[in-house]
C-alpha positions in Angstrom: -5.4 23.3 4.0 -2.3 23.6 2.0 -0.9 20.6 0.1 2.6 19.2 0.9 5.2 18.7 -1.7 8.4 16.7 -1.2 11.2 17.8 -3.4 14.2 15.4 -3.9 17.2 17.0 -5.6 20.9 17.0 -4.9 21.4 20.6 -6.0 21.1 23.1 -3.2 20.3 25.8 -5.8 17.5 23.7 -7.3 16.1 23.0 -3.9 16.1 26.7 -3.1 14.4 27.6 -6.4 11.7 24.9 -5.7 11.2 26.1 -2.1 10.7 29.6 -3.3 8.4 28.8 -6.2 6.3 26.3 -4.2 6.0 28.2 -0.9 5.0 31.4 -2.9 2.2 29.3 -4.5 1.0 28.3 -1.0 2.5 24.7 -0.8 4.1 23.3 2.3 7.6 22.1 1.1 9.6 19.2 2.6 13.0 18.6 1.0 15.5 15.8 0.6 19.0 15.8 -0.9 18.9 12.4 -2.8 16.8 9.3 -3.2 17.9 7.7 0.1 17.2 10.8 2.0 13.9 11.1 0.3 12.9 7.6 1.4 14.0 8.5 5.0 11.8 11.7 4.9 8.8 9.6 3.7 9.0 7.5 6.9 7.6 10.6 8.8 5.8 12.5 6.0 3.0 11.7 3.6 3.2 14.4 0.9 0.5 15.1 -1.7 3.0 15.3 -4.5 6.7 14.3 -4.9 9.1 16.1 -7.3 12.3 14.2 -7.9 15.5 14.7 -9.9 16.9 11.6 -11.8 20.7 12.1 -11.5 21.7 12.1 -7.8 24.4 10.4 -5.7 23.7 7.5 -3.3 20.3 6.7 -4.9 19.1 8.1 -8.3 15.5 9.1 -9.1 14.7 5.7 -10.7 15.6 3.9 -7.5 13.7 6.4 -5.4 10.5 6.1 -7.5 10.7 2.3 -7.2 11.2 2.6 -3.5 8.2 4.9 -3.1 6.0 2.7 -5.3 7.1 -0.4 -3.3 5.5 1.1 -0.1 1.8 0.7 0.3 1.5 4.0 2.2 3.0 6.0 -0.7 2.0 4.0 -3.7 -0.7 6.5 -4.9 1.3 9.7 -4.4 1.8 11.4 -7.8 5.5 11.7 -8.7 6.8 14.4 -11.1 10.3 14.0 -12.4 12.1 17.3 -12.7 15.4 16.8 -14.6 17.8 18.1 -17.3 17.3 14.8 -19.1 15.0 14.8 -22.1 15.9 11.3 -23.4 12.9 9.2 -24.4 14.4 6.0 -23.0 14.9 7.6 -19.6 11.3 9.0 -19.7 10.0 5.6 -20.5 12.1 4.0 -17.7 10.7 6.6 -15.2 7.2 5.9 -16.3 7.7 2.2 -15.9 9.2 2.8 -12.4 6.0 4.7 -11.5 6.5 8.4 -12.4 3.3 10.4 -13.1 4.9 13.1 -15.2 8.1 14.6 -16.6 9.3 18.2 -16.5 12.6 19.4 -18.1 14.8 21.9 -16.3 15.1 24.8 -16.3 11.5 24.9 -15.1 8.8 27.6 -15.4 7.5 28.1 -11.9 4.0 28.8 -13.1 3.8 25.7 -15.2 5.3 23.6 -12.4 2.7 24.9 -10.0 0.0 24.1 -12.5 1.3 20.6 -13.0 1.4 20.0 -9.2 -2.2 21.3 -8.8 -3.3 19.0 -11.7 -1.8 15.8 -10.3 -2.7 16.7 -6.6 -6.4 17.3 -7.4 
């Protein structure tokens, strides 16, 4: 059975790139346009892994991660942050919020799939 990945990113281009890379690798992909939308999607879906951007309108990645971690149903889902940010302070803030890992854009599809498989195992 294929694993489900929720991607949360405000960039339509990035969502399309993630959809392509992940569906080619055999994942089922559910997408959200920002943190608030991501939390809405999680009301009806329980993904195996979540990939989120940090800088988004309405609710950023930090707020989204905290929202996910605050819900018993989703507390254990691995969350990978995929962002252009490489700032150590932001990485630390994401880790404290509950992020599992950090990947800097632009991403290598092969490495991204490997990271997802690693945390979803």
